C-alpha positions as CSV (number, residue, x, y, z in Angstrom):
1,M,0.0,0.0,0.0
2,N,2.8,2.4,0.9
3,I,4.6,1.7,-2.3
4,K,1.5,2.4,-4.4
5,R,0.8,5.6,-2.5
6,N,4.3,6.9,-2.9
7,L,4.2,6.1,-6.6
8,L,1.0,8.0,-7.0
9,I,2.4,11.0,-5.1
10,G,5.5,10.9,-7.3
11,L,3.5,10.8,-10.5
12,A,1.3,13.7,-9.2
13,S,4.3,15.8,-8.4
14,L,5.8,15.2,-11.8
15,L,2.6,16.2,-13.5
16,L,2.5,19.4,-11.4
17,L,6.1,20.2,-12.3
18,L,5.4,19.7,-16.0
19,A,2.3,21.8,-15.8
20,G,4.2,24.6,-14.0
21,I,7.0,24.6,-16.6
22,Y,4.4,24.8,-19.4
23,L,2.5,27.6,-17.8
24,G,5.7,29.5,-17.2
25,R,6.8,29.3,-20.7
26,A,3.4,30.4,-22.0
27,S,3.5,33.3,-19.7
28,I,6.9,34.4,-20.8
29,T,6.1,34.0,-24.5
30,S,2.9,36.0,-24.0
31,H,4.7,38.7,-22.1
32,N,7.5,38.9,-24.7
33,G,4.9,39.1,-27.5
34,I,3.1,42.0,-25.9
35,S,6.3,44.0,-25.4
36,M,7.4,43.4,-28.9
37,E,4.1,44.5,-30.2
38,M,4.2,47.6,-28.1
39,E,7.7,48.5,-29.5
40,D,6.6,48.0,-33.1
41,S,3.5,50.1,-32.4
42,E,5.5,52.9,-30.8
43,T,8.0,52.9,-33.7
44,S,5.2,53.0,-36.3
45,E,3.5,55.9,-34.4
46,K,6.8,57.8,-34.3
47,T,7.3,57.3,-38.1
48,D,3.8,58.1,-39.0
49,G,3.7,61.1,-36.7
50,K,6.2,63.1,-38.8
51,K,4.7,65.9,-40.8
52,V,5.5,65.6,-44.5
53,L,6.0,69.1,-46.1
54,Y,6.3,67.8,-49.7
55,W,7.9,65.1,-51.9
56,Y,11.0,65.7,-54.1
57,D,13.6,64.1,-56.3
58,P,17.0,64.3,-54.6
59,M,18.6,64.9,-58.1
60,F,16.3,67.9,-58.6
61,P,15.4,69.1,-55.1
62,Q,14.1,72.5,-56.3
63,Q,11.0,70.8,-57.8
64,R,8.4,69.9,-55.2
65,F,5.3,67.6,-55.3
66,E,2.3,67.5,-53.1
67,Q,1.8,63.7,-53.5
68,P,4.1,60.7,-53.5
69,G,4.8,58.8,-56.7
70,P,7.4,58.2,-59.4
71,S,9.9,61.0,-60.2
72,P,9.4,62.7,-63.6
73,F,13.1,63.2,-63.9
74,M,14.7,60.0,-62.7
75,D,13.7,56.3,-62.7
76,M,13.0,56.3,-58.9
77,D,10.3,57.2,-56.4
78,L,9.9,60.6,-54.8
79,V,11.3,61.1,-51.3
80,P,9.4,62.8,-48.5
81,R,10.7,66.0,-46.9
82,Y,9.7,66.1,-43.2
83,A,9.1,69.3,-41.2
84,E,11.8,68.2,-38.6
85,E,14.4,68.1,-41.4
86,N,13.8,71.7,-42.6
87,G,14.1,73.9,-39.6
88,G,10.7,73.4,-38.0
89,G,8.8,73.8,-41.3
90,N,10.5,77.0,-42.6
91,S,11.2,76.0,-46.2
92,S,12.6,79.4,-47.3
93,T,15.8,79.3,-45.3
94,V,18.7,77.0,-44.6
95,K,19.6,76.6,-40.9
96,I,23.3,76.5,-39.7
97,D,24.2,76.1,-36.1
98,P,25.4,79.6,-35.0
99,A,28.4,77.9,-33.3
100,M,29.5,76.5,-36.6
101,V,29.2,79.8,-38.6
102,Q,32.7,80.9,-37.8
103,N,34.2,77.4,-38.3
104,L,32.7,77.3,-41.8
105,G,34.2,80.7,-42.7
106,I,30.9,82.3,-43.4
107,R,31.3,86.1,-43.5
108,T,28.6,88.7,-44.3
109,T,28.5,92.4,-45.3
110,P,25.7,94.9,-45.5
111,V,24.0,96.1,-48.6
112,V,25.1,99.7,-49.1
113,T,24.1,102.6,-51.3
114,T,26.9,103.9,-53.5
115,K,27.3,106.9,-55.7
116,A,30.2,106.7,-58.0
117,T,31.5,107.7,-61.4
118,S,32.1,104.8,-63.7
119,R,35.7,103.8,-63.9
120,L,36.4,100.8,-66.1
121,D,39.8,99.1,-66.2
122,V,40.3,97.0,-69.3
123,T,42.9,95.8,-71.8
124,G,43.3,96.4,-75.5
125,L,45.6,96.3,-78.5
126,V,47.2,99.0,-80.6
127,A,46.0,98.5,-84.2
128,F,46.4,100.0,-87.7
129,N,44.0,102.8,-88.6
130,D,42.2,101.2,-91.5
131,R,40.9,104.6,-92.7
132,A,44.5,105.7,-93.4
133,L,45.3,102.9,-95.8
134,T,46.2,103.8,-99.4
135,R,46.1,101.2,-102.2
136,L,47.9,102.1,-105.4
137,Q,46.7,100.3,-108.6
138,S,48.0,100.2,-112.1
139,P,45.9,102.8,-114.1
140,A,46.3,100.9,-117.4
141,S,48.2,98.0,-118.9
142,A,51.9,98.7,-118.1
143,F,55.4,97.3,-117.8
144,V,57.3,97.6,-114.5
145,A,60.6,99.3,-115.5
146,K,62.1,99.7,-112.1
147,V,61.3,99.0,-108.4
148,W,63.2,100.9,-105.7
149,P,64.8,98.6,-103.1
150,L,61.8,98.3,-100.7
151,A,60.0,95.5,-98.9
152,E,56.9,95.0,-96.8
153,G,57.3,96.8,-93.4
154,D,59.6,99.5,-94.7
155,T,58.9,103.1,-93.7
156,V,58.4,105.6,-96.5
157,T,57.8,109.4,-96.6
158,A,55.5,111.4,-98.8
159,G,56.9,111.9,-102.3
160,Q,59.4,109.0,-102.0
161,P,59.7,107.1,-105.3
162,L,58.4,103.5,-105.2
163,L,58.5,102.2,-108.8
164,R,58.6,103.3,-112.5
165,L,56.1,102.2,-115.1
166,R,56.0,102.3,-118.9
167,V,52.5,102.7,-120.2
168,P,52.2,102.1,-124.0
169,A,48.7,103.6,-124.3
170,W,49.9,107.0,-123.0
171,T,52.7,107.5,-125.5
172,G,50.5,108.2,-128.6
173,A,48.0,110.3,-126.5
174,Q,50.9,112.5,-125.3
175,H,52.2,113.2,-128.9
176,E,48.7,114.0,-130.2
177,W,48.0,116.4,-127.3
178,L,51.4,118.2,-127.7
179,A,50.5,118.8,-131.4
180,V,47.2,120.3,-130.3
181,L,49.0,122.5,-127.8
182,N,51.2,123.9,-130.5
183,R,48.2,124.9,-132.6
184,G,46.6,126.7,-129.6
185,D,43.0,125.4,-130.3
186,A,41.4,125.6,-126.8
187,E,38.6,123.2,-127.6
188,L,41.0,120.5,-128.9
189,I,43.4,121.1,-126.0
190,A,40.5,120.4,-123.5
191,A,39.4,117.4,-125.5
192,G,43.0,116.0,-125.5
193,R,43.3,116.5,-121.7
194,E,40.1,114.6,-121.1
195,R,41.3,111.8,-123.3
196,M,44.5,111.4,-121.3
197,L,42.5,111.5,-118.0
198,S,40.2,108.7,-119.3
199,L,43.4,106.6,-120.1
200,G,44.3,106.8,-116.4
201,M,47.0,109.5,-116.6
202,P,47.4,111.4,-113.3
203,T,46.6,115.1,-113.4
204,S,50.1,115.9,-112.1
205,L,51.7,114.1,-115.1
206,I,49.5,116.0,-117.6
207,E,50.5,119.3,-116.0
208,S,54.2,118.3,-116.2
209,I,53.9,117.5,-119.9
210,E,52.2,120.8,-120.6
211,R,55.0,122.7,-118.8
212,R,57.8,120.8,-120.5
213,R,56.1,120.5,-123.9
214,K,57.9,117.1,-124.1
215,P,56.4,113.6,-123.8
216,L,57.3,111.3,-120.9
217,D,58.4,107.7,-121.6
218,T,57.9,106.5,-118.1
219,W,55.9,107.4,-115.0
220,T,57.4,107.3,-111.5
221,V,55.0,106.2,-108.8
222,V,55.6,108.0,-105.5
223,A,54.3,107.5,-101.9
224,P,51.2,109.7,-101.4
225,H,51.9,110.1,-97.6
226,D,54.1,108.9,-94.8
227,G,53.6,105.4,-93.6
228,I,54.8,101.8,-93.9
229,I,54.5,99.4,-96.8
230,R,51.9,96.8,-96.0
231,R,52.0,95.1,-99.5
232,L,54.4,95.3,-102.4
233,D,53.1,93.3,-105.4
234,A,55.1,94.8,-108.3
235,R,58.5,93.6,-109.3
236,A,60.8,94.8,-112.1
237,G,60.0,93.2,-115.5
238,M,56.4,92.4,-114.5
239,T,53.5,93.2,-116.8
240,L,50.5,94.8,-115.0
241,M,46.9,94.8,-116.2
242,A,44.7,97.7,-115.5
243,A,43.5,97.8,-111.8
244,N,46.3,95.4,-110.7
245,A,47.4,96.2,-107.1
246,M,50.9,97.5,-106.9
247,V,51.6,98.9,-103.4
248,E,49.6,99.4,-100.1
249,I,50.9,102.1,-97.8
250,Q,49.5,102.3,-94.2
251,S,49.8,105.5,-92.2
252,I,50.7,105.0,-88.5
253,N,49.6,108.4,-87.3
254,P,47.0,108.2,-85.8
255,V,46.5,104.6,-84.7
256,W,43.6,102.8,-83.2
257,V,43.4,101.2,-79.7
258,E,40.8,98.4,-79.9
259,I,39.2,97.4,-76.6
260,A,36.9,94.4,-76.0
261,V,34.4,95.6,-73.3
262,P,32.2,92.9,-71.6
263,E,28.6,93.3,-72.5
264,R,27.6,93.5,-68.9
265,Q,29.9,96.6,-68.5
266,L,28.9,98.3,-71.7
267,E,26.5,100.7,-70.0
268,Q,29.6,102.3,-68.2
269,V,31.1,103.4,-71.6
270,A,29.9,106.3,-73.7
271,R,31.3,108.0,-76.8
272,G,33.6,110.8,-75.7
273,D,34.7,109.3,-72.4
274,L,38.2,110.2,-71.5
275,V,40.7,107.3,-71.4
276,D,44.2,106.8,-70.1
277,V,46.2,104.4,-72.3
278,T,49.3,102.9,-70.9
279,V,51.6,101.1,-73.4
280,Q,54.8,99.5,-72.1
281,G,57.7,100.2,-74.4
282,A,56.3,103.5,-75.7
283,I,57.8,106.9,-74.7
284,P,55.9,108.2,-72.9
285,A,54.1,105.1,-71.7
286,L,50.9,107.1,-70.8
287,H,48.8,108.6,-73.5
288,K,45.5,110.5,-73.3
289,G,42.6,110.0,-75.6
290,Q,38.8,109.7,-76.0
291,V,36.4,106.9,-76.9
292,A,35.8,107.5,-80.6
293,E,33.3,104.7,-81.4
294,I,31.3,101.9,-79.8
295,L,30.8,99.4,-82.7
296,P,27.4,97.8,-83.2
297,L,28.9,94.3,-82.9
298,L,29.0,91.6,-80.4
299,D,31.5,88.8,-80.2
300,Q,29.4,85.7,-79.6
301,A,32.3,83.7,-78.2
302,S,33.6,86.2,-75.6
303,R,30.4,88.2,-75.2
304,T,32.3,91.5,-75.7
305,V,31.6,94.6,-77.7
306,P,34.5,96.3,-79.6
307,V,35.2,99.9,-78.5
308,R,37.7,102.1,-80.5
309,V,40.0,104.8,-79.3
310,I,41.9,107.0,-81.8
311,M,45.4,108.0,-80.5
312,A,47.9,110.4,-82.0
313,N,51.2,108.8,-82.8
314,D,53.5,111.6,-83.7
315,N,56.7,109.9,-82.5
316,G,55.8,106.5,-84.0
317,D,56.2,104.8,-80.6
318,L,52.8,103.2,-80.7
319,R,53.3,100.1,-82.8
320,P,50.4,98.0,-84.0
321,G,50.2,94.8,-82.0
322,M,51.3,96.3,-78.7
323,S,49.2,95.5,-75.7
324,A,47.7,98.4,-73.7
325,R,46.0,98.9,-70.4
326,I,43.1,101.3,-70.7
327,L,41.3,103.1,-67.9
328,I,38.0,104.6,-69.1
329,H,36.6,107.5,-67.1
330,G,32.9,107.4,-67.4
331,M,31.0,110.7,-67.3
332,S,27.8,109.3,-65.9
333,V,27.2,109.3,-62.1
334,Q,24.8,106.7,-60.7
335,Q,23.5,106.0,-57.3
336,S,22.3,102.5,-56.5
337,L,22.4,99.6,-54.0
338,A,25.7,97.7,-54.2
339,V,27.2,94.5,-52.9
340,P,30.6,92.9,-53.3
341,T,30.9,91.1,-56.6
342,A,32.1,88.1,-54.7
343,A,28.6,87.8,-53.1
344,L,26.9,86.9,-56.4
345,L,26.2,83.4,-57.4
346,H,25.6,83.1,-61.2
347,T,23.5,80.1,-62.3
348,G,23.6,81.0,-66.0
349,K,19.9,82.1,-66.0
350,R,19.9,84.3,-63.0
351,A,22.0,85.7,-60.2
352,L,21.6,84.8,-56.5
353,V,22.8,86.1,-53.1
354,M,22.5,84.4,-49.7
355,V,20.7,86.8,-47.3
356,D,21.6,86.5,-43.6
357,E,18.3,86.3,-41.7
358,G,20.0,86.0,-38.3
359,E,20.2,83.2,-35.8
360,G,22.0,81.0,-38.3
361,R,19.3,81.2,-41.0
362,Y,20.2,82.1,-44.6
363,R,17.8,82.7,-47.5
364,P,18.7,82.4,-51.2
365,Q,17.4,85.6,-53.0
366,V,17.3,86.3,-56.7
367,V,18.7,89.7,-57.6
368,Q,19.0,91.8,-60.8
369,P,22.7,92.9,-61.0
370,G,23.8,96.0,-62.8
371,A,27.2,97.4,-63.7
372,E,30.4,96.3,-62.0
373,I,32.2,99.3,-60.5
374,G,35.6,98.2,-59.1
375,E,34.9,95.3,-56.7
376,Q,31.3,96.2,-56.2
377,T,28.2,95.3,-58.3
378,L,25.2,97.5,-58.5
379,I,21.9,95.8,-57.5
380,L,18.9,97.0,-59.5
381,D,16.3,94.8,-57.8
382,G,16.0,92.2,-55.1
383,L,17.6,93.7,-52.0
384,E,17.2,96.5,-49.6
385,Q,19.7,98.8,-47.9
386,G,21.0,97.4,-44.6
387,Q,20.3,93.7,-45.4
388,M,23.2,91.4,-44.8
389,V,24.6,89.2,-47.6
390,V,27.1,86.4,-47.5
391,V,30.5,87.1,-49.1
392,S,32.4,84.0,-48.0
393,G,30.9,80.5,-47.7
394,Q,27.9,81.2,-49.9
395,F,28.7,78.3,-52.2
396,L,28.4,75.9,-49.2
397,L,25.1,77.5,-48.2
398,D,23.7,77.3,-51.7
399,S,24.6,73.6,-51.9
400,E,23.0,72.9,-48.6
401,A,19.9,74.9,-49.7
402,S,19.7,72.7,-52.8
403,L,20.0,69.5,-50.8
404,Q,17.3,70.6,-48.4
405,G,15.1,71.8,-51.2
406,V,14.9,75.3,-49.9
407,G,12.9,77.6,-52.1
408,V,14.6,80.5,-53.8
409,Q,13.1,83.9,-53.2
410,E,12.2,85.3,-56.6
411,L,11.9,89.0,-57.5
412,A,8.6,90.6,-56.8
413,V,8.6,92.4,-60.1
414,S,11.2,91.0,-62.4
415,N,12.9,93.2,-64.9
416,V,15.4,90.5,-65.8
417,H,15.2,89.0,-69.3
418,D,16.6,85.5,-69.0
419,M,18.9,84.4,-71.7
420,T,17.4,81.8,-74.0
421,E,19.4,78.7,-73.3
422,A,20.6,76.5,-76.1
423,L,19.5,72.9,-76.2
424,H,21.8,70.2,-75.0
425,Y,22.0,67.1,-77.1
426,A,22.7,63.4,-76.7
427,E,21.7,60.2,-78.5
428,G,19.6,57.4,-77.1
429,V,16.8,54.9,-77.4
430,V,13.2,55.3,-76.4
431,E,12.1,52.8,-73.8
432,Q,8.6,54.1,-72.9
433,I,6.3,57.1,-73.7
434,A,3.4,57.7,-71.4
435,D,1.6,60.5,-69.5
436,G,3.6,63.3,-71.1
437,K,6.9,61.7,-70.2
438,V,9.5,59.7,-72.0
439,K,11.9,57.1,-70.6
440,L,15.2,57.1,-72.5
441,K,18.4,55.1,-72.4
442,H,20.7,57.9,-73.5
443,G,24.4,58.6,-73.9
444,P,26.2,61.5,-72.3
445,F,25.1,65.1,-72.5
446,E,28.5,66.6,-73.1
447,T,27.5,70.2,-72.6
448,L,25.9,69.4,-69.3
449,G,28.7,67.1,-68.0
450,M,26.0,64.4,-67.6
451,P,27.0,60.8,-68.1
452,G,24.8,58.3,-70.0
453,M,22.1,56.5,-68.1
454,T,18.4,55.5,-68.2
455,M,16.0,58.0,-66.9
456,R,12.5,59.5,-67.4
457,F,12.1,63.0,-68.8
458,R,9.2,65.3,-69.1
459,L,8.1,66.3,-72.7
460,A,7.8,69.9,-73.5
461,N,4.5,69.1,-75.3
462,E,2.9,66.2,-77.1
463,R,4.2,67.2,-80.5
464,V,7.7,66.4,-79.4
465,A,7.0,62.7,-79.5
466,S,4.9,62.7,-82.6
467,G,5.9,59.9,-84.9
468,I,8.3,58.4,-82.2
469,A,7.7,54.8,-81.0
470,E,9.2,52.7,-78.3
471,G,12.5,51.2,-79.5
472,D,13.3,54.1,-81.8
473,G,16.8,55.5,-81.8
474,V,16.6,59.3,-81.4
475,R,18.7,62.4,-81.1
476,I,17.6,64.1,-77.9
477,G,17.5,67.8,-77.3
478,V,16.8,69.0,-73.7
479,S,16.6,72.4,-72.1
480,N,17.9,72.8,-68.6
481,T,15.2,74.6,-66.6
482,D,14.4,75.2,-62.9
483,A,12.0,72.3,-63.2
484,G,14.7,70.0,-64.4
485,L,15.6,68.7,-67.9
486,I,12.8,68.9,-70.4
487,V,12.8,67.2,-73.7
488,E,12.3,69.8,-76.5
489,S,13.0,67.7,-79.5
490,L,13.3,64.0,-80.5
491,E,14.8,63.3,-84.0
492,K,14.5,59.7,-85.2
493,Q,17.8,58.1,-86.1
494,E,19.0,54.8,-87.2
495,I,20.4,52.6,-84.4
496,T,24.0,51.7,-85.2
497,P,25.0,48.3,-83.8
């Protein structure tokens, strides 16, 4: 009996022990499951509790979208921008810890009002005065009997003999006219003089024949004025036809000083402005002059306008080809807001400055720049006197503003005429066309410095893709706008293997 009772008690104890282990494990599992569920819930609430300001493409942060979805620029989804990431919801400024401002080398200066006379310091070249070039041509068919020992670049004086010609057509005309002179018939004398003029005989030669009453076998060509020989095409023994070039003589007094003035500084130059021209190697080095002409031309490559100064060169020290430093004293006085030129950020389409809003906040602002006066640039619109602008570290702030998608403050009333940008071209293959967008596998856009890739672009309009199908090889023309790259043209091409 005792053995049976002990066995039953042992079995009961074992059952109770197993039951306890099972209940303990269940309790622990249940408890752990509740904790884990609570942590996931808290994390989800924390993520979902963020306020989304907008969605954007990291490659084009300046373009914002109100709803999530695929990017119209790249083959990717839009990314949310939370209020906590943008300075508490202020999307017009970029926030920098004030303690870091000095470490980053950010310096500011106030916008000031300036009143100054335009003073433009540029460079130029001494050049020939093309209005003082004389070209001597053969008046009739002639033989070159003699050429004095001269060469291109030699200096000549007025009246100096250059070459001697024999003109057969003049010989008979001279004898006939001398016979008429001996008769004393005024009408025939006048007719004979007109005939010799029509044959190209100079008036001075006719007068010499009339005085001497003897014909001239040859005609000596002399320099009409002082200068240098630019061209000498006649040589002894040559036969010249009528109007053949013989000699070109260039006067070097006065000379031109040609200046290339940047188009953005052209408003500082006016006809009649006084100039100081410094030419190293000339004696004296400093010459005074005036702006003679502002030519109606524009060099497309350098974006400069040619300006011409006429300088006296009595001593001949100003040699064409010499470089010169020119200081143009403008006569106009202008008063305007001004900032250091270094504060401006040029994007190609517009100019920006970073305005210091205080407490480590900086705002990108579009401005309309005027003329450059020294190291200052006049500001025609976009700023007010006393505002603080960044003059050092603005590139860092602009990059940070772009990464954060900070909006640029545009001009209230814009007087700026944006330059029309040329299209940028690449070759590629159409992969998809839908909803006003085209997906392209394209090569590099060389003028943009953009490598080849596959991405989605927005079409400028539906006509751009007219006649284009998926799989077509195309030449792509895009414009670079604030809204990103936009396809302006698609030209079908054969796909080369």
